[in-house]
KEKE-3310 file (N, C-alpha, C; in steps of 0.2 Angstrom, whole numbers, plus 5000, padded with zeros to 4 digits):
npx = (5269:5258:5264:5278:5281:5279:5289:5300:5299:5300:5314:5321:5318:5324:5337:5339:5337:5347:5358:5356:5356:5370:5376:5372:5377:5391:5393:5389:5399:5411:5409:5409:5422:5429:5426:5431:5445:5448:5445:5456:5467:5466:5470:5465:5454:5442:5438:5426:5425:5414:5417:5416:5424:5441:5446:5439:5443:5457:5455:5449:5459:5469:5463:5460:5474:5479:5472:5478:5478:5486:5487:5481:5471:5466:5452:5443:5426:5413:5396:5378:5369:5359:5345:5350:5363:5361:5359:5365:5382:5389)
npy = (4877:4875:4865:4866:4879:4878:4869:4877:4887:4881:4876:4888:4894:4885:4887:4900:4900:4891:4898:4909:4903:4898:4910:4917:4907:4908:4921:4921:4912:4919:4930:4923:4918:4930:4935:4924:4925:4938:4936:4927:4936:4944:4935:4922:4908:4901:4884:4873:4857:4843:4829:4811:4801:4794:4790:4798:4810:4810:4808:4820:4829:4825:4828:4842:4847:4842:4850:4862:4868:4876:4878:4867:4862:4853:4854:4850:4850:4850:4846:4847:4833:4831:4827:4825:4820:4806:4800:4790:4794:4797)
npz = (5679:5694:5702:5699:5702:5716:5719:5715:5724:5736:5735:5733:5746:5754:5751:5754:5768:5772:5769:5777:5790:5791:5790:5802:5811:5809:5813:5827:5831:5829:5837:5850:5850:5850:5863:5871:5867:5872:5886:5889:5887:5899:5909:5908:5907:5918:5921:5927:5932:5935:5943:5948:5952:5954:5942:5932:5936:5933:5919:5915:5918:5909:5897:5898:5899:5886:5878:5880:5892:5906:5919:5928:5941:5955:5965:5979:5984:5995:5992:5991:5986:5971:5961:5949:5951:5954:5942:5928:5922:5907)
capx = (5263:5258:5269:5284:5281:5279:5295:5305:5298:5304:5321:5323:5317:5329:5343:5340:5337:5353:5363:5355:5359:5377:5378:5371:5381:5397:5393:5390:5405:5416:5408:5411:5429:5432:5425:5436:5452:5448:5446:5462:5471:5466:5471:5463:5447:5441:5434:5424:5423:5412:5419:5414:5429:5448:5447:5436:5448:5463:5453:5448:5465:5472:5459:5462:5481:5480:5469:5482:5477:5492:5486:5476:5472:5460:5449:5437:5421:5407:5390:5372:5367:5353:5342:5355:5368:5360:5358:5372:5386:5393)
capy = (4875:4876:4861:4869:4885:4876:4866:4882:4891:4877:4876:4895:4895:4881:4890:4906:4898:4888:4904:4913:4899:4898:4917:4918:4903:4911:4928:4920:4909:4924:4934:4919:4918:4936:4935:4920:4928:4944:4933:4925:4941:4946:4930:4915:4905:4896:4879:4869:4850:4839:4822:4807:4796:4796:4789:4803:4816:4809:4809:4827:4833:4824:4831:4849:4848:4840:4856:4868:4871:4876:4878:4862:4860:4849:4856:4846:4854:4846:4849:4843:4829:4833:4821:4824:4816:4799:4798:4788:4799:4794)
capz = (5683:5701:5705:5697:5706:5723:5720:5715:5730:5742:5734:5735:5753:5758:5749:5758:5775:5773:5769:5783:5795:5791:5791:5809:5815:5809:5817:5834:5833:5829:5844:5855:5849:5852:5870:5874:5867:5877:5893:5889:5888:5905:5914:5906:5909:5924:5919:5932:5929:5940:5942:5953:5954:5952:5934:5929:5938:5928:5912:5914:5918:5903:5891:5898:5897:5879:5874:5881:5899:5909:5927:5930:5948:5958:5971:5982:5988:5998:5990:5992:5980:5968:5957:5943:5953:5954:5935:5926:5919:5902)
cpx = (5264:5263:5276:5286:5282:5286:5301:5305:5302:5311:5324:5323:5322:5336:5344:5340:5344:5359:5362:5357:5366:5380:5378:5376:5388:5398:5393:5396:5411:5415:5410:5419:5432:5432:5430:5443:5453:5449:5453:5468:5472:5467:5469:5456:5447:5436:5432:5422:5421:5414:5416:5419:5436:5449:5444:5441:5454:5461:5452:5454:5469:5469:5461:5469:5482:5477:5473:5482:5484:5492:5480:5476:5465:5458:5443:5433:5416:5401:5384:5371:5360:5351:5347:5361:5367:5359:5365:5375:5390:5400)
cpy = (4876:4872:4863:4875:4883:4873:4872:4886:4887:4877:4883:4896:4891:4884:4896:4905:4895:4894:4908:4909:4899:4905:4919:4914:4906:4917:4926:4916:4914:4929:4930:4919:4924:4937:4930:4923:4934:4941:4931:4930:4944:4941:4923:4914:4901:4891:4874:4862:4846:4832:4818:4802:4798:4795:4795:4809:4815:4810:4816:4831:4831:4828:4839:4851:4847:4846:4862:4871:4871:4876:4874:4861:4857:4852:4852:4850:4849:4850:4844:4839:4831:4827:4820:4820:4808:4796:4796:4793:4795:4795)
cpz = (5690:5704:5704:5701:5713:5724:5720:5721:5736:5741:5736:5742:5757:5757:5754:5765:5776:5773:5775:5790:5796:5792:5799:5813:5815:5813:5824:5836:5833:5835:5850:5855:5852:5860:5873:5873:5872:5884:5894:5890:5895:5911:5913:5908:5915:5921:5925:5929:5935:5939:5948:5956:5952:5945:5930:5930:5933:5921:5910:5914:5912:5897:5892:5896:5889:5875:5876:5888:5902:5916:5929:5937:5950:5965:5973:5986:5990:5995:5991:5985:5977:5964:5951:5945:5953:5947:5933:5922:5914:5902)
residu = (THR:THR:LEU:GLN:ALA:LEU:ALA:ALA:ALA:LEU:LEU:GLY:GLY:SER:LEU:VAL:GLY:SER:ILE:GLY:TYR:TYR:GLY:LEU:LYS:ASN:PHE:PHE:GLU:ARG:GLN:ARG:SER:ARG:LYS:VAL:ARG:ALA:GLN:ASP:LEU:VAL:GLY:GLY:LEU:ILE:VAL:TRP:VAL:GLN:ILE:HIS:ASN:THR:GLU:GLN:GLU:GLU:ARG:ALA:GLN:ARG:ILE:LEU:LYS:LYS:GLN:GLY:ALA:THR:ALA:VAL:ARG:VAL:HIS:GLU:ILE:GLU:ARG:GLN:LYS:THR:SER:ARG:ASP:VAL:LEU:PRO:ILE:PRO)
# end
């Protein structure tokens, strides 16, 4: 019947879509992983973290070191505040 054909088409489409999604997701994750490994081989990555107080600074350092960062340094810079700066940060 038409209803069975429609259900089969929806199920088939969902299955194909899911397979395509996971295939593309894995492809892009592998590409990103290769780029990160290549960057690590030539000296590592630079990660900038914007914090607003000492507690956030200490937390950011703990997280980075826990994840394997070996050269964690704090640099203070002056910058103009934007509308994003007045929003609460979780």
